[in-house]
N, C-alpha and C positions, 0 to 999 in steps of 0.2 A: 505495499500500502503504499503511495507515495505519502512525502512528509509533508505536501500542503495539504491533504488529507488529513494527517496527524494534527497541523496546526492548526485545522480548520476546525477542530473535538477539542481541541485544547482551547481553544478561543470562545465558543460555546458552555464553555462549565466556566471558566469563571465569569463568561455573561451571566450566567445562573448564579454560582456562588454571590456575586455579588448580588443582583438584582436578592435575593433573600438576607442578604445581610444589612442592606437596606430598610427593606419589609420590616427587619426586627430590629431596626433602630440602632444597628453593633455596630461600632469603629471596627478600626482591622486591628487594635490593640483587646478593646473585649474580643474577641474573634482568636485570639489569641492563645487567651489566658481561662478563655470554659474549655478552648481541647487540647489544653498542653502543648501548642507550639510554639515558638519562638515570631513575638511579634514582625522580624526580615522577612521570616519567609513567608506567610501569610501574604506580606507589599508583596517578595517574589513571586509570590504566587497568581498572584491580582496584577500585577505588571507583565507577565508573562514570560519568566529570565527564569523560570522556575516551570517543573511539569509537576501537575498534581501526582499524591500518589494513592492507593488505593487506604492506607492507614487515615489518612489528610484528610480524602471520598468520605469515608464511615462517619471519621466524629463532625464535620465540620454539619452532616446529614442530620447529627443526633441534637446540633446544640442546633440549627437552626430552622427543623422538623419543617421540609420545604412541599412534604406528602413525596420520600423518593424522589424529588426530579430534581435533586442536584446528582445524584448516584449515580440517575440515568442518565447524565448527564457524562458523567467518570464509566460508568459500563459502555458506555458509546465512542469514549476517547480510549479506553484503553484494551477495544477491542483492533485498533488501528495500529497498534506498540507491534511492530513484530522484530519475534527473536532468532534468530539462524533461521527465519523460513519460517515458525509460526507466531500465529496471533494468540494474544491474551484471549481468553474465554473464561469471564467470570457469569453465566447463567445468567439465572434471574436478574431481576430488577429490582428486589425491592432488598436494602439493603441486610445480608448479616449479621444475624443477630448474633453479642460476643459469645464467646465462652462463659461458661456456666451461670450461678445468680444473679441476676443485674435487677434494680428494679427501678421505677421514675415513680416521684409522684408527678402524676397530672396536675392536681390541684390540692391544692393542703386551705382551708379553712382556721385562721387561731383566735377563740376570743375568748376573750375575758374580762368577769363583770364582778362590778363589787356589791355584793348585797349580804348584809345580817352579818358584820362585822369577818367577810371572810371575801375571798377572793375562788373564784369559781373558772375553771380555767376547761377546756372542750375544744379538740381538735377532731378536724375530721381527714381524712385524706383518699383520695383515688393513687388505690398502687396500680401502677404496672408492669408486668414481669416479662420483661427483654433481654431477657441471657436463653439460653439453653437447657438450664434446669430448671426445675421446680423451688420454690422459694414454698419455706414450710414456717418463717418466723420475721417478726417485725420489731427492732427494739428502739423504744423508744424514752424520755430522760421528767426528770420533774429538777431544774437549778434553779433555786434563788439563792439570797445575799443580801443582804438587809441595813448594808453599808457600804456598794459599791466601790464608792472612794478613799472606805478605809480600812484598805483587807487585816489589820491586827485584829483592828476594834471588831470587825465582820467574823474572822475564825474566832473570836471567844466565846464571841455573843453565839453565835449557832453551837459552839462546845458547852453551852448553859442550857440553850434551844435548840436540840437538834430535830430536825427531821424523819418523821418515821409515818411507817407506809400503815399502821393506823389510823394515823389523822388525818391524812389524805383522804379516806374516801375513796379513792380508784376503781374505776370502771372500767370496758371497752368490752364493744360491740364490734362483729359483721357484717357483713353485709348492707344494703341499701332501701331495699322496700321492706325487707323483714332483718333487719338487724336482729342475730345470736349470743351471748355471754360467750368472751373469748375465754381462751386460761391464759392465763398470764406471773410470770415468775421475776422478782428482782433477784438478778444477778449480782447489783452493785449499791453498797449503801455506805451513804457518810453522813455528817452533821448537814450537810445545806443543797444534798443531792441525792438524788436515790436513780440509775440504771434500771431499765424494767424491760423485758422478753416480752414480747406476746406472740402466745404461736399461734398460727393461722390455723383454728379450728369452730365449730358454731356448737353449742352441746353437749361437748366435751368430743368430737370426733373429726378429724383429720380433715382441712381441707384447704389440700398446697393450691398455693395461683400457681399453675403449670405456664409452659414461657406462650406468652401474646395474651393471659386472659390478665385483667383486670377486679379486683373488691374495691369497693369499701371502710375502712378504719377508721374506728368513732373512740378515746380516749377523754379522758376527764378527771379534775379531781378536785379538790378544795385546801386551803392552808390559810390560814389566818393572817388580816389583812397587816396584823405588826408583830409578825415575823418575816413576810415575803422578800418584802421588798418595794420600792416602785421601779422597775423595769419590768418589761417581759420584751424578750428576743428570741430567735429560731435563729437556726443556725443550717446554711445547706447543704448537707455533708452529700447528699446525693440530688443527679439530676434537676430538678425539677419545674412544672408548666407554667405553674402560677399560685402566685398565696396571695392572702388575704388578714392578716390582720385589723380584730377590733376589739376596741374597749368602750365599758357600758360602765359612767359613774352617776350617781345620781349628785343631782345639779348643784342639789347646795352645799354639795364638797367644796366646788367653785375649780376643780380640774382644770387645768394646763399641761401639755400633752404634745408633744413632741417625738423625733423618729428620726433616723442612721444609717447610713449602711455603710459599711466598715470592708473591704475587697485588703484582704491580705498581699493578696498576687499583683495587688497595685499598689497598696498599700497608701492607698487612702479613703476619706472616712468623705459625706452628704450628709447633711444636716434635710428634714422634709417637716415637713406639717402638713400629721391628715387629718380629710376630712371629718366637719365637724357635723354635732345635727343632734336639735334641741326636741324632747319629747316629755309632754305628760312626766316630768320633772324628773327624768334624764339626762346626759349627755351622753353621744354615742358618739366612737370618729371610728372610722375605716382608713386603711392603709393598705392600695392593692398595684402587687410586685408584680407582673406579668414576665413572667424566664427570668425567675430575682438566680444571681450571678454564683455558681457553686465554689463552697467553702470563703463563702462569702455571712455576713451577720447583720441580721435585723434585726434595731432596737428602739425599742417604746417605753419614753421613759414620761415619767408624770408628775406632780405636787399639784397638794390641794389648800387653796387660800385657807381654808376650815376646814382642820384636817376631820376624820369620822371619829366617834364614838369610841369604836373599837380601837382605836390606834391613843387617841389620847387615853385609854383608861387602860391600856399597856400595859404590860413590868417594865420598869422603873429602868432599864438599860436599856429601852425602848429610843428613848426620847437625844433629843442632841447634846441637850447640858448633859448630857450623863459619862460618868466615866466609865 
């Protein structure tokens, strides 16, 4: 096959890649961060100085989610490359799944409400198995920090008031239309941290998530307001398509809310102001993050002009002036 045909196929791949990168409002540097390639490599690909590799095409398809259009362009390009008179044949135009058990969170809804002296936290995740092996468990965690700006004080405080699984009333279900209780177990416990493995089952019956399947997992817990701290953070450890964080407070507490996105790959932090709505004596905030960055942290903080009674009546060592 002549070089002009190969060049045309490479150009078509780059055109498709650039189109979807712009569609996702993603810079070359950000695409590089999310795919694990050097920014200069992505730039060389788009400028035609390097030819795309199969691994690069796999990763950008997963990140940009073009409905296999990018991968199809790569398959066409690979078919033009001859090696010793033989041509590459990749078979179907769907992206081959990664080997092993791999999970994508297609949607995560995280909600925190201040109710009756405690923070009620509820999380809903749509899980999609994209690997070659069934998935039988999913790990979640409860992480609190009463004084995040004073680590020594926080460590001492939580040593006196440790977080326990009994007090948080942890619950989990699997399924969408008719959710069933899930089995779970604590695999790690510290004074301010609980790591919990959810077993993908319903009513004690194993329900492995097989390749290509999706399911919905809901879990919830409750922590006293004086113990929790004034923040909620989501760490993106798995590829996630959409993240929504919602907060709900009594209006009389006078809450002020702000958020931040921290990317450790680019060492940047950006502050945001979640959307605010007030209704029937409650104030609600919502922060929608389409395609959050892998390994980034999305954090919301709040403070009260008139703290709730549960915080005012808390143990003495909670108050700012306490030693």
